[in-house]
C-alpha positions as a LaTeX table, in Angstrom:
\begin{tabular}{lrrr}
\hline
Residue & $x$ (\AA) & $y$ (\AA) & $z$ (\AA) \\
\hline
Met1 & 31.41 & 31.68 & 38.02 \\
Val2 & 29.36 & 29.01 & 39.73 \\
Val3 & 26.12 & 30.68 & 38.63 \\
Leu4 & 27.25 & 30.75 & 34.98 \\
Val5 & 28.29 & 27.11 & 35.11 \\
Leu6 & 24.93 & 26.13 & 36.63 \\
Ile7 & 23.01 & 28.08 & 33.98 \\
Gly8 & 24.80 & 26.23 & 31.18 \\
Thr9 & 24.69 & 22.74 & 32.64 \\
Val10 & 21.27 & 22.75 & 34.36 \\
Ser11 & 19.58 & 24.13 & 31.25 \\
Leu12 & 20.53 & 20.92 & 29.44 \\
Tyr13 & 17.68 & 19.26 & 31.34 \\
Trp14 & 15.20 & 21.02 & 29.01 \\
Leu15 & 17.26 & 20.47 & 25.85 \\
Gln16 & 14.84 & 17.89 & 24.36 \\
Ser17 & 11.66 & 19.86 & 25.08 \\
Arg18 & 12.88 & 23.46 & 24.54 \\
Pro19 & 16.03 & 23.34 & 22.39 \\
Ile20 & 16.03 & 26.99 & 21.22 \\
Pro21 & 15.71 & 28.65 & 24.66 \\
Val22 & 18.37 & 26.28 & 26.01 \\
Leu23 & 20.64 & 27.20 & 23.10 \\
Trp24 & 20.49 & 30.91 & 23.86 \\
Ala25 & 20.85 & 30.29 & 27.59 \\
Thr26 & 24.10 & 28.41 & 26.99 \\
Val27 & 25.29 & 30.98 & 24.44 \\
Gly28 & 24.73 & 33.80 & 26.92 \\
Ser29 & 26.26 & 32.04 & 29.90 \\
Thr30 & 29.27 & 30.88 & 27.86 \\
Leu31 & 29.85 & 34.34 & 26.39 \\
Val32 & 29.82 & 36.02 & 29.81 \\
Tyr33 & 32.00 & 33.23 & 31.23 \\
Met34 & 34.64 & 33.70 & 28.51 \\
Leu35 & 34.62 & 37.51 & 28.79 \\
Met36 & 35.10 & 37.22 & 32.55 \\
Gln37 & 38.26 & 35.22 & 31.71 \\
Tyr38 & 37.37 & 32.33 & 33.99 \\
Ala39 & 39.17 & 29.02 & 33.50 \\
Tyr40 & 37.66 & 26.89 & 30.74 \\
Gly41 & 35.40 & 24.19 & 32.15 \\
Pro42 & 31.99 & 22.50 & 31.94 \\
Val43 & 30.27 & 25.61 & 30.63 \\
Ile44 & 32.07 & 25.10 & 27.31 \\
Phe45 & 30.94 & 21.48 & 27.13 \\
Ala46 & 27.33 & 22.52 & 27.77 \\
Phe47 & 27.51 & 24.90 & 24.80 \\
Val48 & 29.07 & 22.24 & 22.54 \\
Ile49 & 26.42 & 19.67 & 23.49 \\
Thr50 & 23.59 & 22.16 & 22.94 \\
Val51 & 24.77 & 23.35 & 19.52 \\
Phe52 & 25.42 & 19.79 & 18.37 \\
Ser53 & 21.97 & 18.65 & 19.49 \\
Val54 & 20.14 & 21.64 & 18.00 \\
Ile55 & 21.73 & 21.28 & 14.54 \\
Arg56 & 21.33 & 17.48 & 14.53 \\
Arg57 & 17.61 & 17.83 & 15.24 \\
Gly58 & 17.17 & 20.12 & 12.23 \\
Tyr59 & 17.33 & 23.60 & 13.78 \\
Arg60 & 20.19 & 24.52 & 11.49 \\
Leu61 & 19.68 & 28.28 & 11.32 \\
Ala62 & 19.42 & 28.61 & 15.09 \\
Gly63 & 22.48 & 26.41 & 15.66 \\
Trp64 & 24.74 & 28.27 & 13.23 \\
Thr65 & 23.42 & 31.61 & 14.52 \\
Gly66 & 24.35 & 30.55 & 18.04 \\
Leu67 & 27.88 & 29.62 & 16.94 \\
Ile68 & 28.42 & 32.91 & 15.08 \\
Thr69 & 26.89 & 34.93 & 17.91 \\
Leu70 & 29.23 & 33.44 & 20.50 \\
Tyr71 & 32.30 & 33.82 & 18.31 \\
Val72 & 31.63 & 37.37 & 17.15 \\
Gly73 & 30.36 & 38.42 & 20.59 \\
His74 & 33.53 & 37.08 & 22.17 \\
Leu75 & 35.76 & 38.99 & 19.74 \\
Leu76 & 33.83 & 42.27 & 20.05 \\
Gly77 & 33.55 & 41.91 & 23.80 \\
Arg78 & 37.30 & 41.51 & 24.18 \\
Leu79 & 37.87 & 44.60 & 22.03 \\
Val80 & 35.39 & 46.64 & 24.07 \\
Leu81 & 36.84 & 45.45 & 27.36 \\
Gly82 & 40.41 & 45.98 & 26.15 \\
Ile83 & 41.36 & 42.33 & 26.36 \\
Asn84 & 43.85 & 41.83 & 23.51 \\
Glu85 & 45.92 & 38.92 & 24.75 \\
Asp86 & 44.82 & 36.51 & 22.00 \\
Gly87 & 46.89 & 36.41 & 18.86 \\
Val88 & 45.71 & 35.85 & 15.31 \\
Tyr89 & 46.59 & 32.16 & 15.55 \\
Gln90 & 44.37 & 31.62 & 18.58 \\
Val91 & 41.47 & 33.55 & 17.01 \\
Leu92 & 41.65 & 31.40 & 13.88 \\
Leu93 & 41.95 & 28.26 & 15.98 \\
Val94 & 38.75 & 29.07 & 17.86 \\
Ala95 & 36.96 & 29.84 & 14.56 \\
Thr96 & 38.15 & 26.52 & 13.12 \\
Cys97 & 36.89 & 24.63 & 16.16 \\
Phe98 & 33.48 & 26.26 & 15.85 \\
Val99 & 33.26 & 25.44 & 12.13 \\
Val100 & 34.30 & 21.83 & 12.74 \\
Leu101 & 31.69 & 21.53 & 15.47 \\
Gly102 & 29.01 & 22.83 & 13.12 \\
Phe103 & 29.97 & 20.50 & 10.26 \\
Ile104 & 30.13 & 17.44 & 12.52 \\
Ala105 & 26.63 & 18.29 & 13.73 \\
Glu106 & 25.53 & 18.69 & 10.08 \\
Leu107 & 26.88 & 15.24 & 9.23 \\
Phe108 & 24.89 & 13.67 & 12.06 \\
Arg109 & 21.82 & 15.67 & 11.00 \\
Ala110 & 22.11 & 14.41 & 7.42 \\
His111 & 22.45 & 10.83 & 8.67 \\
Arg112 & 19.40 & 11.29 & 10.91 \\
Asp113 & 17.39 & 12.67 & 7.99 \\
Arg114 & 18.36 & 9.71 & 5.79 \\
Val115 & 17.34 & 7.24 & 8.48 \\
Met116 & 14.00 & 8.99 & 9.01 \\
Ala117 & 13.37 & 9.19 & 5.25 \\
Ala118 & 14.14 & 5.50 & 4.85 \\
Ala119 & 11.79 & 4.63 & 7.71 \\
Arg120 & 9.08 & 6.84 & 6.23 \\
Thr121 & 9.53 & 5.20 & 2.83 \\
Arg122 & 9.26 & 1.73 & 4.35 \\
Arg123 & 6.14 & 2.77 & 6.23 \\
Glu124 & 4.54 & 4.17 & 3.09 \\
Ala125 & 5.42 & 0.98 & 1.20 \\
Glu126 & 3.88 & $-1.14$ & 3.96 \\
Leu127 & 0.70 & 0.96 & 3.93 \\
Arg128 & 0.50 & 0.77 & 0.14 \\
Lys129 & 1.03 & $-2.99$ & 0.21 \\
Ala130 & $-1.62$ & $-3.38$ & 2.90 \\
Gly131 & $-4.05$ & $-1.30$ & 0.85 \\
Glu132 & $-3.40$ & $-3.39$ & $-2.24$ \\
Glu133 & $-3.92$ & $-6.57$ & $-0.23$ \\
Arg134 & $-7.21$ & $-5.26$ & 1.18 \\
Leu135 & $-8.35$ & $-4.39$ & $-2.34$ \\
Arg136 & $-7.40$ & $-7.84$ & $-3.61$ \\
Ile137 & $-9.28$ & $-9.55$ & $-0.76$ \\
Ala138 & $-12.31$ & $-7.32$ & $-1.39$ \\
Gln139 & $-12.27$ & $-8.27$ & $-5.07$ \\
Glu140 & $-11.96$ & $-11.95$ & $-4.20$ \\
Leu141 & $-14.88$ & $-11.73$ & $-1.76$ \\
His142 & $-17.01$ & $-9.86$ & $-4.28$ \\
Asp143 & $-16.35$ & $-12.40$ & $-7.04$ \\
Val144 & $-16.94$ & $-15.43$ & $-4.84$ \\
Val145 & $-20.08$ & $-14.12$ & $-3.16$ \\
Ala146 & $-21.61$ & $-12.67$ & $-6.33$ \\
His147 & $-21.03$ & $-15.84$ & $-8.37$ \\
His148 & $-22.36$ & $-18.35$ & $-5.87$ \\
Ile149 & $-25.26$ & $-16.21$ & $-4.66$ \\
Ser150 & $-26.31$ & $-15.71$ & $-8.29$ \\
Leu151 & $-26.30$ & $-19.45$ & $-8.89$ \\
Ile152 & $-28.20$ & $-20.05$ & $-5.65$ \\
Asn153 & $-30.76$ & $-17.42$ & $-6.61$ \\
Val154 & $-31.37$ & $-18.97$ & $-10.03$ \\
Gln155 & $-31.64$ & $-22.49$ & $-8.62$ \\
Ala156 & $-33.94$ & $-21.31$ & $-5.82$ \\
Ser157 & $-36.25$ & $-19.68$ & $-8.36$ \\
Thr158 & $-36.30$ & $-22.92$ & $-10.34$ \\
Ala159 & $-37.06$ & $-24.97$ & $-7.24$ \\
Leu160 & $-39.90$ & $-22.66$ & $-6.21$ \\
His161 & $-41.35$ & $-22.93$ & $-9.69$ \\
Leu162 & $-41.23$ & $-26.74$ & $-9.70$ \\
Val163 & $-42.02$ & $-27.57$ & $-6.07$ \\
Asp164 & $-45.80$ & $-27.41$ & $-6.61$ \\
Arg165 & $-46.08$ & $-28.49$ & $-10.23$ \\
Gln166 & $-43.30$ & $-31.07$ & $-10.55$ \\
Pro167 & $-41.92$ & $-31.70$ & $-7.05$ \\
Glu168 & $-39.84$ & $-34.64$ & $-8.25$ \\
Gln169 & $-37.78$ & $-32.27$ & $-10.44$ \\
Ala170 & $-37.14$ & $-29.77$ & $-7.65$ \\
Gly171 & $-34.61$ & $-32.12$ & $-6.07$ \\
Pro172 & $-31.73$ & $-31.39$ & $-8.50$ \\
Ala173 & $-32.21$ & $-27.65$ & $-8.03$ \\
Leu174 & $-32.11$ & $-27.96$ & $-4.24$ \\
Ser175 & $-29.05$ & $-30.20$ & $-4.52$ \\
Ala176 & $-27.36$ & $-27.57$ & $-6.68$ \\
Ile177 & $-28.17$ & $-24.92$ & $-4.04$ \\
Lys178 & $-26.60$ & $-27.11$ & $-1.36$ \\
Asp179 & $-23.43$ & $-27.68$ & $-3.42$ \\
Ala180 & $-23.11$ & $-24.01$ & $-4.40$ \\
Ser181 & $-23.52$ & $-22.79$ & $-0.82$ \\
Lys182 & $-21.00$ & $-25.34$ & 0.43 \\
Glu183 & $-18.48$ & $-24.32$ & $-2.21$ \\
Ala184 & $-19.05$ & $-20.64$ & $-1.38$ \\
Leu185 & $-18.34$ & $-21.31$ & 2.30 \\
Val186 & $-15.15$ & $-23.20$ & 1.43 \\
Glu187 & $-13.88$ & $-20.38$ & $-0.79$ \\
Leu188 & $-14.81$ & $-17.73$ & 1.76 \\
Arg189 & $-12.99$ & $-19.65$ & 4.46 \\
Ser190 & $-9.95$ & $-19.86$ & 2.21 \\
Ile191 & $-9.95$ & $-16.13$ & 1.45 \\
Val192 & $-10.59$ & $-15.05$ & 5.03 \\
Gly193 & $-7.80$ & $-17.44$ & 6.07 \\
Ile194 & $-5.35$ & $-14.91$ & 4.67 \\
Leu195 & $-6.24$ & $-12.65$ & 7.58 \\
Arg196 & $-5.33$ & $-15.27$ & 10.17 \\
Gln197 & $-2.42$ & $-14.88$ & 12.54 \\
Ser198 & 0.84 & $-16.50$ & 11.57 \\
Asp199 & 0.55 & $-19.14$ & 14.32 \\
Glu200 & $-2.73$ & $-20.46$ & 12.95 \\
Thr201 & $-3.13$ & $-23.14$ & 10.36 \\
Ala202 & $-2.81$ & $-21.79$ & 6.83 \\
Pro203 & $-5.77$ & $-22.30$ & 4.48 \\
Arg204 & $-5.51$ & $-25.51$ & 2.50 \\
Gln205 & $-7.93$ & $-24.55$ & $-0.29$ \\
Pro206 & $-6.01$ & $-24.23$ & $-3.62$ \\
Val207 & $-5.80$ & $-20.80$ & $-5.16$ \\
Ala208 & $-8.48$ & $-20.26$ & $-7.80$ \\
Gly209 & $-7.01$ & $-20.64$ & $-11.29$ \\
Leu210 & $-7.82$ & $-21.78$ & $-14.80$ \\
Glu211 & $-7.40$ & $-25.42$ & $-13.73$ \\
Arg212 & $-10.80$ & $-24.99$ & $-12.04$ \\
Leu213 & $-12.43$ & $-23.64$ & $-15.20$ \\
Glu214 & $-14.25$ & $-26.88$ & $-16.03$ \\
His215 & $-15.71$ & $-27.00$ & $-12.54$ \\
Leu216 & $-16.82$ & $-23.37$ & $-12.86$ \\
Ile217 & $-18.49$ & $-24.04$ & $-16.19$ \\
Ser218 & $-20.28$ & $-27.13$ & $-14.89$ \\
Arg219 & $-21.61$ & $-25.17$ & $-11.91$ \\
Thr220 & $-22.75$ & $-22.34$ & $-14.18$ \\
Ser221 & $-24.44$ & $-24.79$ & $-16.56$ \\
Met222 & $-26.56$ & $-26.06$ & $-13.68$ \\
Ala223 & $-28.06$ & $-22.56$ & $-13.52$ \\
Gly224 & $-29.40$ & $-22.98$ & $-17.06$ \\
Leu225 & $-26.63$ & $-21.24$ & $-18.99$ \\
Glu226 & $-24.93$ & $-23.43$ & $-21.61$ \\
Val227 & $-21.25$ & $-22.52$ & $-21.71$ \\
His228 & $-18.84$ & $-23.46$ & $-24.51$ \\
Thr229 & $-15.08$ & $-23.29$ & $-24.13$ \\
Val230 & $-12.65$ & $-22.62$ & $-26.99$ \\
Val231 & $-8.90$ & $-22.71$ & $-26.34$ \\
His232 & $-6.31$ & $-21.40$ & $-28.82$ \\
Gly233 & $-2.60$ & $-21.91$ & $-28.49$ \\
Asp234 & $-0.65$ & $-24.22$ & $-26.21$ \\
Pro235 & $-1.94$ & $-24.10$ & $-22.59$ \\
His236 & 0.93 & $-23.72$ & $-20.14$ \\
Gln237 & 1.55 & $-22.86$ & $-16.52$ \\
Leu238 & 0.80 & $-19.21$ & $-15.74$ \\
Pro239 & 2.07 & $-16.99$ & $-12.93$ \\
Thr240 & $-0.14$ & $-17.28$ & $-9.86$ \\
Gly241 & $-1.43$ & $-13.70$ & $-9.97$ \\
Leu242 & $-2.23$ & $-13.88$ & $-13.67$ \\
Asp243 & $-3.83$ & $-17.32$ & $-13.33$ \\
Arg244 & $-6.07$ & $-16.15$ & $-10.50$ \\
Ala245 & $-7.04$ & $-12.93$ & $-12.29$ \\
Ala246 & $-7.94$ & $-14.82$ & $-15.48$ \\
Phe247 & $-10.17$ & $-17.22$ & $-13.55$ \\
Arg248 & $-11.90$ & $-14.42$ & $-11.64$ \\
Ile249 & $-12.53$ & $-12.40$ & $-14.82$ \\
Ile250 & $-14.19$ & $-15.41$ & $-16.48$ \\
Gln251 & $-16.13$ & $-16.16$ & $-13.29$ \\
Glu252 & $-17.39$ & $-12.58$ & $-12.99$ \\
Ser253 & $-18.29$ & $-12.49$ & $-16.70$ \\
Leu254 & $-20.41$ & $-15.63$ & $-16.36$ \\
Thr255 & $-21.94$ & $-14.26$ & $-13.15$ \\
Asn256 & $-23.00$ & $-11.09$ & $-14.96$ \\
Ile257 & $-24.57$ & $-13.17$ & $-17.74$ \\
Val258 & $-26.53$ & $-15.30$ & $-15.26$ \\
Arg259 & $-27.70$ & $-12.27$ & $-13.27$ \\
His260 & $-28.39$ & $-9.66$ & $-15.93$ \\
Ala261 & $-28.44$ & $-11.09$ & $-19.46$ \\
Lys262 & $-31.40$ & $-12.83$ & $-21.05$ \\
Ala263 & $-29.01$ & $-15.39$ & $-22.47$ \\
Ser264 & $-29.10$ & $-19.15$ & $-22.90$ \\
Glu265 & $-25.56$ & $-19.65$ & $-24.21$ \\
Ala266 & $-22.12$ & $-18.21$ & $-23.57$ \\
Thr267 & $-18.75$ & $-18.81$ & $-25.17$ \\
Val268 & $-15.43$ & $-18.55$ & $-23.36$ \\
Arg269 & $-12.38$ & $-18.17$ & $-25.60$ \\
Ile270 & $-8.87$ & $-18.42$ & $-24.17$ \\
Gln271 & $-5.88$ & $-17.64$ & $-26.35$ \\
Tyr272 & $-2.40$ & $-18.48$ & $-25.07$ \\
Gly273 & 0.11 & $-16.22$ & $-26.80$ \\
Glu274 & 3.84 & $-15.74$ & $-26.42$ \\
Gln275 & 3.46 & $-12.37$ & $-24.75$ \\
Ser276 & $-0.12$ & $-12.25$ & $-23.49$ \\
Leu277 & $-3.18$ & $-14.22$ & $-22.46$ \\
Val278 & $-6.37$ & $-13.08$ & $-24.18$ \\
Leu279 & $-9.79$ & $-13.88$ & $-22.72$ \\
Gln280 & $-13.08$ & $-13.34$ & $-24.52$ \\
Val281 & $-16.53$ & $-14.07$ & $-23.11$ \\
Asp282 & $-19.60$ & $-13.65$ & $-25.34$ \\
Asp283 & $-23.27$ & $-14.32$ & $-24.66$ \\
Asp284 & $-26.33$ & $-14.56$ & $-26.90$ \\
Gly285 & $-28.43$ & $-12.14$ & $-24.90$ \\
Arg286 & $-31.31$ & $-10.27$ & $-26.46$ \\
Ser287 & $-30.47$ & $-7.46$ & $-28.83$ \\
Leu288 & $-29.68$ & $-4.22$ & $-27.00$ \\
Ile289 & $-28.67$ & $-0.82$ & $-28.32$ \\
Gly290 & $-25.84$ & 1.31 & $-27.00$ \\
Pro291 & $-22.78$ & 0.52 & $-24.93$ \\
Pro292 & $-23.19$ & $-1.80$ & $-21.95$ \\
Lys293 & $-23.75$ & $-0.25$ & $-18.54$ \\
Glu294 & $-20.66$ & $-0.75$ & $-16.40$ \\
Gly295 & $-21.48$ & $-1.81$ & $-12.86$ \\
Asn296 & $-19.24$ & $-3.06$ & $-10.05$ \\
Gly297 & $-18.61$ & $-6.33$ & $-11.88$ \\
Ile298 & $-17.06$ & $-4.81$ & $-15.00$ \\
Ile299 & $-15.20$ & $-2.20$ & $-12.96$ \\
Gly300 & $-13.73$ & $-4.93$ & $-10.74$ \\
Met301 & $-12.65$ & $-6.99$ & $-13.76$ \\
Arg302 & $-11.00$ & $-3.95$ & $-15.34$ \\
Glu303 & $-9.14$ & $-3.23$ & $-12.09$ \\
Arg304 & $-7.81$ & $-6.78$ & $-12.06$ \\
Ala305 & $-6.58$ & $-6.46$ & $-15.64$ \\
Thr306 & $-5.07$ & $-3.00$ & $-15.06$ \\
Ala307 & $-3.23$ & $-4.22$ & $-11.95$ \\
Leu308 & $-1.39$ & $-6.70$ & $-14.18$ \\
Gly309 & $-0.61$ & $-4.08$ & $-16.84$ \\
Gly310 & $-3.38$ & $-5.33$ & $-19.14$ \\
Thr311 & $-6.64$ & $-4.01$ & $-20.54$ \\
Leu312 & $-10.30$ & $-5.01$ & $-20.45$ \\
Thr313 & $-13.11$ & $-3.81$ & $-22.69$ \\
Ala314 & $-16.86$ & $-4.41$ & $-22.58$ \\
Thr315 & $-18.74$ & $-4.04$ & $-25.87$ \\
Arg316 & $-21.79$ & $-5.38$ & $-27.68$ \\
Thr317 & $-21.73$ & $-8.39$ & $-29.98$ \\
Pro318 & $-23.34$ & $-8.06$ & $-33.42$ \\
Thr319 & $-26.51$ & $-9.70$ & $-32.01$ \\
Gly320 & $-26.66$ & $-7.33$ & $-29.02$ \\
Gly321 & $-25.10$ & $-9.57$ & $-26.39$ \\
Leu322 & $-22.24$ & $-8.63$ & $-24.10$ \\
Arg323 & $-18.62$ & $-9.23$ & $-25.07$ \\
Ile324 & $-15.80$ & $-9.05$ & $-22.54$ \\
Ile325 & $-12.23$ & $-9.00$ & $-23.90$ \\
Ala326 & $-9.28$ & $-9.03$ & $-21.49$ \\
Asn327 & $-5.68$ & $-8.81$ & $-22.64$ \\
Leu328 & $-3.31$ & $-9.86$ & $-19.84$ \\
Pro329 & 0.44 & $-9.59$ & $-20.52$ \\
Leu330 & 2.67 & $-12.47$ & $-19.49$ \\
\hline
\end{tabular}
């Protein structure tokens, strides 16, 4: 008897690491114990704990098989050994206890699965949110760096051209380079500030939006591109995400014109509608044939528009320039 009790109880030590072998060890020891007609004791509790744990952890087939094996083995064993003291009532009572044990374990298993599924869903949502935030920061960095570096490049070329021939006129170009680089550093510091720890000072630079459009146009004009602005509708406060995306799309459009188009003028049209904000940027670049080549700039602008449920198209104007149209729903 002592050996059977020790087999059932000591085997529980390996229940977490080897649940199936422990299950069959307790089933075997309990079955022999009951057929030997020893007094009920800890060996029964070891079996109950093992079956409950096995089913709760998801080994449902093994757990129910263990229950049925013990019950049927006990009945057949008593018949073979000629032990017929149990009545029908007691047989049914034991069967009911086994079924109740299995269903209680199933309830705990279902609860465990729901908790794990909820935790997995939260983790996936956190990873998806982190990925979206990394993409947004990457887009912000691309737009800021590309715009200001393009302006600096144009102004540097102008300064190099004038420094020998007309040195007195190189000063404004160098001043524009200084201002553009300073503004780029400020914006970069603001964007990178998002990655700071919570106990650090939050960035104080305002979020880029259409209220900074005039400043953007004035900076772009210093690079030799004359920009005209046309506003339709009643300007009103926009959601932060939409406001930032609209500003970045216009900024990237002007950057592409400065870097790639042989243009002297550009027109920015903004239409405030009841259900959407429509942006259109045209340039007077030299006549080109065929659809425009879509690089990282246009792809990034389209991703911004798509993220808000909108659309963005890049086509040619009748004169061959580039036309960007973004439709952003409110």
